[in-house]
C-alpha positions in Angstrom: -19.3 7.4 7.1 -16.5 9.9 7.7 -12.9 8.6 7.5 -10.8 9.2 10.6 -8.5 12.2 10.4 -4.7 11.7 10.4 -4.6 13.0 14.0 -7.1 10.3 15.1 -5.4 7.4 13.4 -2.3 5.4 14.4 -0.4 6.1 11.2 2.7 4.2 10.1 4.8 4.8 7.0 3.8 2.2 4.5 7.5 1.9 3.4 9.6 1.8 6.6 6.7 1.2 9.1 7.8 3.9 11.5 5.0 5.5 13.5 4.0 9.1 12.7 5.3 10.0 16.1 8.8 8.8 15.2 9.1 11.0 12.1 8.8 14.7 11.3 6.0 14.4 8.6 3.8 11.9 7.0 2.1 12.3 3.6 -1.2 10.4 3.1 -2.3 8.7 -0.1 -5.3 6.4 -0.7 -4.7 3.8 1.9 -0.9 4.4 2.1 1.4 6.8 3.9 5.0 7.9 3.4 7.2 9.7 5.9 9.7 12.5 5.2 12.6 10.1 5.7 11.4 7.7 3.0 10.7 10.7 0.7 14.3 11.8 1.2 15.5 8.3 0.4 13.4 8.2 -2.7 14.7 11.5 -3.8 18.3 10.3 -3.3 17.6 7.1 -5.3 15.9 9.1 -8.1 18.8 11.6 -8.2 21.4 8.9 -8.5 22.6 7.8 -11.9 20.8 4.7 -13.3 22.6 1.5 -12.7 23.3 -0.6 -15.8 21.7 -3.7 -14.3 19.1 -3.2 -11.6 19.3 -5.5 -8.7 16.2 -7.9 -8.7 16.0 -8.3 -4.9 16.7 -5.9 -2.0 19.8 -7.3 -0.2 19.1 -5.8 3.2 17.4 -9.0 4.7 20.7 -10.8 4.2 22.5 -8.2 6.4 19.7 -8.1 9.0 19.9 -10.2 12.1 17.0 -12.4 13.3 16.5 -10.1 16.3 16.3 -7.0 14.0 13.7 -8.7 11.8 11.7 -9.8 14.9 11.8 -6.2 16.1 10.5 -5.1 12.7 7.6 -7.5 12.6 5.2 -5.6 14.8 5.7 -2.4 12.7 5.0 -4.4 9.5 1.9 -5.9 11.1 0.8 -2.3 12.1 1.1 -1.1 8.5 -0.8 -4.2 7.3 -3.6 -3.4 9.8 -3.6 0.2 8.7 -4.0 -0.7 5.1 -6.8 -3.2 5.9 -8.6 -0.5 7.9 -8.2 2.0 5.1 -9.6 -0.5 2.6 -12.6 -1.1 4.9 -13.3 2.7 4.9 -13.1 2.9 1.1 -15.5 -0.1 0.8 -17.8 1.4 3.3 -17.9 4.6 1.3 -18.8 2.7 -1.9 -21.5 0.8 -0.1 -22.9 4.1 1.3 -23.1 5.2 -2.4 -25.1 2.1 -3.3 -22.3 0.3 -5.1 -23.0 -3.4 -5.3 -20.9 -6.1 -3.7 -20.5 -7.6 -7.2 -18.8 -4.4 -8.4 -16.6 -4.1 -5.3 -15.7 -7.8 -5.6 -14.8 -7.4 -9.3 -12.6 -4.4 -8.5 -10.7 -6.4 -5.9 -10.4 -9.5 -8.0 -12.8 -11.6 -5.8 -16.4 -12.8 -6.0 -19.3 -10.8 -4.7 -19.7 -13.3 -1.9 -16.0 -13.0 -0.9 -16.3 -9.2 -0.8 -19.4 -9.4 1.3 -17.9 -11.9 3.8 -14.7 -9.9 4.1 -16.2 -6.4 4.4 -19.8 -6.4 5.4 -19.3 -7.1 9.1 -22.2 -9.6 9.0 -22.1 -13.3 9.7 
């Protein structure tokens, strides 16, 4: 089973959830994507001097209104669906190679039966 190309998929950055059409470039990884804007932010964070005490939680939700969070939810859901679809493609590839449901389940920290129920497409 051939995986869809980046041109065929509705790609969203796995970090900021922006669509590939809303950014200049998207880099693909195994089941995840990062846009040029997030790469730039990562570069800025890595270039900054280390803080003596790292903050345990990202504070931005405290400064974000309910409306802004509600607006963000569909983008987060799209990223979730994208990751789930990518996981399905990888499981399908393993099944095409003859890898057992038991091995797939073990890799995902679930039983063979749970893996089969989630990914086989059978009832």
